[in-house]
C-alpha positions in Angstrom: -9.0 15.0 -17.0 -8.1 14.6 -20.6 -4.5 13.8 -19.8 -5.6 10.9 -17.6 -7.7 9.2 -20.3 -4.8 7.4 -22.0 -3.7 5.9 -18.6 -7.2 4.7 -17.6 -7.8 3.3 -21.1 -4.5 1.4 -20.9 -5.4 0.3 -17.4 -8.8 -1.1 -18.6 -7.1 -3.0 -21.4 -4.6 -4.6 -19.0 -7.4 -5.3 -16.5 -9.4 -7.2 -19.1 -6.4 -9.5 -19.6 -5.7 -10.0 -15.9 -9.3 -10.8 -15.2 -9.0 -14.0 -17.1 -6.2 -15.3 -14.9 -6.7 -17.6 -11.9 -3.6 -17.7 -9.8 -4.7 -17.5 -6.2 -1.0 -18.1 -5.4 2.5 -16.8 -6.0 3.5 -17.1 -9.6 7.0 -17.4 -11.0 7.7 -13.7 -10.5 7.1 -13.9 -6.8 3.9 -11.9 -6.8 0.7 -13.1 -5.1 -2.3 -13.0 -7.4 -6.1 -13.6 -7.1 -8.8 -13.9 -9.7 -10.9 -10.8 -9.2 -14.6 -11.3 -8.5 -15.3 -8.9 -11.4 -12.7 -7.6 -14.0 -11.0 -4.5 -12.9 -12.0 -2.9 -16.2 -15.6 -3.1 -15.0 -14.9 -1.9 -11.5 -12.8 1.1 -12.4 -15.5 3.4 -13.9 -17.8 2.5 -11.0 -15.1 3.4 -8.5 -14.2 6.7 -10.2 -17.9 7.7 -10.3 -18.4 6.8 -6.6 -18.2 9.2 -3.7 -16.2 8.5 -0.5 -18.3 8.2 2.7 -19.2 11.5 4.3 -17.4 12.3 7.6 -17.9 14.8 10.3 -15.3 16.0 12.7 -12.6 18.6 13.3 -10.0 17.1 11.0 -6.5 18.4 10.4 -5.7 20.0 7.1 -4.2 17.5 4.7 -0.5 17.9 4.2 0.6 15.0 2.0 4.3 15.1 1.4 6.4 12.8 -0.8 8.6 10.4 1.1 11.5 10.6 -1.2 11.5 14.4 -1.0 12.2 14.0 2.7 14.9 11.3 2.3 15.8 10.1 -1.2 17.5 7.0 0.3 14.0 5.6 1.1 13.5 3.2 -1.8 10.2 2.7 -3.6 8.6 -0.4 -5.3 5.1 0.9 -5.8 3.4 -2.3 -7.0 0.1 -0.7 -7.8 1.7 1.4 -10.5 2.7 -1.8 -12.2 1.2 -5.2 -13.1 3.2 -6.8 -10.2 0.3 -6.7 -7.7 -2.4 -9.0 -6.6 -4.8 -7.8 -9.3 -2.3 -8.0 -12.1 -3.0 -4.5 -13.4 -1.8 -1.0 -12.6 -4.1 1.2 -10.4 -1.8 4.2 -10.2 -0.5 6.4 -13.0 2.6 7.3 -11.1 5.0 5.3 -8.9 5.1 7.7 -5.9 4.5 7.6 -2.2 3.0 10.3 0.0 2.0 10.5 3.7 0.7 13.2 6.0 3.7 15.2 7.2 3.9 13.9 10.8 3.7 10.3 9.6 6.2 10.9 6.8 8.7 12.5 9.2 8.3 9.6 11.6 8.9 7.1 8.8 12.2 8.9 7.9 13.3 8.5 11.5 12.6 4.8 11.3 14.6 4.6 8.1 17.5 6.3 9.6 17.4 4.2 12.8 17.5 1.0 10.8 20.7 2.1 9.0 22.7 1.3 12.2 21.6 -2.3 11.7 22.4 -2.4 8.0 18.9 -2.0 6.6 16.7 0.7 5.0 13.0 1.0 4.1 11.5 -0.2 0.9 8.0 1.2 0.4 5.3 -0.5 -1.6 2.4 1.8 -0.9 1.5 4.8 1.3 -1.3 7.3 0.7 -4.0 5.6 -1.5 -6.9 7.4 -3.2 -10.3 6.2 -2.0 -11.4 5.0 -5.4 -8.6 2.4 -5.4 -9.8 1.1 -2.1 -13.3 0.7 -3.6 -11.7 -1.4 -6.5 -9.9 -3.6 -4.1 -13.0 -4.3 -2.0 -15.2 -5.1 -5.0 -12.5 -7.2 -6.7 -11.6 -9.3 -3.7 -13.5 -12.5 -2.8 -15.7 -12.1 0.3 -13.6 -14.6 2.3 -10.5 -12.5 1.8 -12.1 -9.2 2.7 -10.0 -9.0 5.9 -7.0 -8.3 3.7 -8.6 -5.1 2.3 -10.4 -2.1 3.8 -14.1 -1.6 3.6 -14.7 1.5 1.4 -17.8 2.3 3.4 -15.4 3.2 6.3 -12.4 4.2 4.3 -8.8 3.0 4.7 -6.1 4.5 6.8 -4.2 4.5 3.5 -6.9 6.9 2.3 -6.1 9.2 5.2 -2.4 9.3 4.4 -1.5 7.6 7.6 -0.7 4.0 6.6 2.2 2.5 4.8 3.1 -0.9 3.3 6.8 -1.6 3.4 9.6 -4.0 4.0 13.4 -3.8 4.5 16.3 -3.7 2.0 19.9 -4.6 2.8 22.1 -1.6 2.6 25.1 -3.6 1.4 23.3 -5.4 -1.5 20.4 -3.0 -2.2 18.1 -6.0 -2.3 14.8 -6.5 -0.5 15.1 -9.0 2.4 13.2 -12.3 2.5 10.1 -12.1 4.8 7.8 -15.0 5.9 5.4 -14.2 3.1 5.2 -12.2 -0.2 3.8 -8.7 -0.1 0.0 -8.7 -0.4 -0.1 -12.4 0.2 -3.6 -13.3 1.4 -2.6 -16.3 3.6 -1.7 -16.9 7.2 1.9 -16.5 6.3 1.2 -12.8 6.1 0.0 -12.6 9.7 2.3 -10.5 12.0 2.2 -13.3 14.5 2.9 -16.1 12.0 5.4 -18.6 13.6 6.4 -20.3 10.3 9.1 -19.3 7.8 12.8 -19.3 8.7 14.2 -17.8 11.9 15.9 -15.1 9.8 12.7 -14.1 8.1 10.9 -13.8 11.5 13.9 -11.9 12.9 13.7 -9.3 10.1 9.9 -9.0 10.3 10.1 -8.4 14.0 13.0 -6.0 13.6 10.9 -3.9 11.2 8.0 -4.0 13.6 10.1 -2.9 16.6 11.5 0.1 14.8 8.1 1.1 13.4 6.5 0.9 16.8 9.2 3.0 18.3 8.0 5.9 16.1 4.3 5.6 16.7 3.2 3.1 14.1 1.3 -0.1 14.8 1.2 -3.2 12.6 -2.0 -4.7 11.2 -2.4 -8.2 12.6 -3.1 -9.8 9.2 -0.3 -8.1 7.3 3.3 -7.8 8.6 4.0 -5.1 6.0 1.1 -2.8 6.9 1.6 -0.1 9.5 -0.8 2.7 10.7 0.4 5.9 12.2 -1.0 6.8 15.6 -2.7 10.1 14.4 -4.7 8.5 11.6 -8.1 9.5 13.1 -7.1 13.2 12.9 -7.2 13.1 9.0 -10.2 12.8 6.7 -10.5 10.4 3.8 -8.8 11.6 0.6 -9.6 10.7 -3.0 -7.0 12.8 -4.8 -4.8 11.2 -7.4 -1.1 11.6 -7.1 -0.8 13.9 -10.1 -3.2 16.3 -8.5 -1.8 16.5 -5.0 0.5 19.5 -5.6 -2.4 21.5 -7.2 -4.8 21.3 -4.2 -2.7 22.7 -1.5 
């Protein structure tokens, strides 16, 4: 625990600064921001001291694997390890992406199938510890709660069976343009949004088709969020990235 104190202290300082902002829109860096209901610095210790909801059932043993270990050509842009996210402060101490093994292997197949069309996968988030879901819920205005999971039920990210992602162009290495920004809490983020350019919608729909072919389903309010079909088979996890390898 001692080695985590510097990270969380720095996180709290950054959160104090971000709590004073009021963006509620994309800023000049192309990141959608909100003004948290309460500063993240206040919410963090509450979330860390909280306990995930109890569950009963015959769950599979967790087997979280790192996506880039299965295929290093999957690219990462883990926004919650940076300030480039809707809360403006880092929530992760490491920029890594994990999923339950069947979901991770399915995602690799999606990535490789897209290569034939000139694209690859760029992952923004995958497995998410439960305490971060609690922070998101408590920080988000009530009218925007449909864009975050209720911690009382847990997130499919918490189960290691959800992923936030987009496409990157294999020729340029750059992320493609989609109808909305990542984490944008507006109707432009809806999977059925009819605005944007024809090319943006084509790429959004291309991503969805390839993901669905491997057992993923898109969340209707977020074109970037996909759930793996077996998510109910896994329990909610609250393990930080740096501890995953030590609990096997």
